[in-house]
C-alpha positions as CSV (number, residue, x, y, z in Angstrom):
1,M,48.8,65.7,123.9
2,T,47.5,68.0,121.2
3,A,49.0,68.8,117.9
4,A,49.6,72.5,118.7
5,P,52.8,72.0,120.7
6,I,54.2,69.7,118.0
7,F,53.3,72.2,115.3
8,L,54.9,75.0,117.2
9,V,58.1,73.0,117.7
10,G,58.1,72.1,114.0
11,L,57.8,75.8,113.1
12,L,60.7,76.7,115.4
13,V,62.9,74.0,113.8
14,L,61.9,75.2,110.3
15,F,62.6,78.8,111.3
16,W,66.1,77.8,112.6
17,L,66.9,75.8,109.4
18,L,65.8,78.5,107.0
19,I,66.7,81.7,108.7
20,V,69.2,81.5,111.6
21,A,71.6,78.8,110.3
22,P,72.2,80.4,106.9
23,Q,72.7,83.8,108.5
24,R,75.3,82.4,110.9
25,R,77.1,80.7,108.0
26,R,77.2,84.0,105.9
27,R,78.5,86.0,108.9
28,R,81.3,83.5,109.6
29,Q,82.3,83.7,105.9
30,Q,82.3,87.5,106.0
31,E,84.4,87.5,109.2
32,A,86.9,85.1,107.6
33,L,87.1,87.3,104.5
34,I,87.8,90.4,106.6
35,D,90.5,88.6,108.6
36,Q,92.3,87.6,105.4
37,L,92.4,91.0,103.7
38,E,95.9,92.0,102.5
39,P,97.4,94.9,100.5
40,G,97.2,94.1,96.8
41,D,93.8,92.3,97.0
42,D,91.2,93.4,94.5
43,V,87.9,93.8,96.3
44,L,84.2,94.9,95.9
45,T,82.5,97.0,98.5
46,V,78.8,96.8,99.4
47,G,78.4,100.2,97.7
48,G,79.7,98.8,94.4
49,L,83.2,100.3,94.5
50,L,85.9,98.2,92.9
51,G,89.4,98.8,94.1
52,T,92.8,97.5,95.2
53,I,93.7,97.4,98.9
54,R,96.7,99.6,99.6
55,E,96.6,99.7,103.4
56,V,94.9,97.6,106.1
57,G,94.0,99.1,109.4
58,E,92.3,97.8,112.5
59,H,88.8,98.8,111.4
60,E,89.3,100.3,107.9
61,V,91.2,99.7,104.6
62,V,92.5,102.2,102.1
63,L,91.3,101.3,98.6
64,E,92.9,102.6,95.4
65,I,89.9,103.0,93.0
66,A,91.8,104.8,90.2
67,A,95.3,105.9,89.6
68,E,96.3,108.1,92.6
69,T,92.7,108.1,93.9
70,R,92.4,106.5,97.3
71,V,89.5,106.2,99.7
72,R,89.1,104.9,103.2
73,V,86.5,102.3,103.7
74,A,85.3,100.4,106.7
75,K,86.4,96.7,106.7
76,S,82.8,95.7,107.2
77,A,81.9,97.3,103.9
78,I,84.0,94.8,101.9
79,S,81.6,92.4,100.4
80,G,84.0,90.2,98.5
81,R,87.4,89.5,96.9
82,I,87.6,89.7,93.1
83,E,89.7,87.0,91.5
84,P,91.9,88.2,88.5
85,E,90.5,87.2,85.2
86,T,92.9,84.9,83.2
87,E,92.6,83.7,79.7
88,P,92.4,80.0,79.1
89,A,95.6,78.7,77.7
90,D,93.9,76.4,75.2
91,M,91.9,79.1,73.5
92,P,93.1,79.8,69.9
93,E,93.8,83.4,69.0
94,T,91.3,84.9,66.6
95,Q,92.7,86.0,63.3
96,L,91.5,89.2,61.8
97,P,90.9,89.2,58.0
């Protein structure tokens, strides 16, 4: 038996570990995110829009990107949920002179 088949199998395993498996994991995470979208969630789209979900449809959501400004966006264009920023409770307030 020559080394060529072993080398080929090794390359296929390496390809699977470095390319296919991480893509599957990311796709599952994206699908889970889309399934969990609810009105009131702050989200980021792949185009860079930040907004609050106002309505959730079967294939699209309505985002409020400014006061009284709403846009329809495909669910697949949602890249992530934005967590609200909170101030740590133990930080002292700064005093101005």
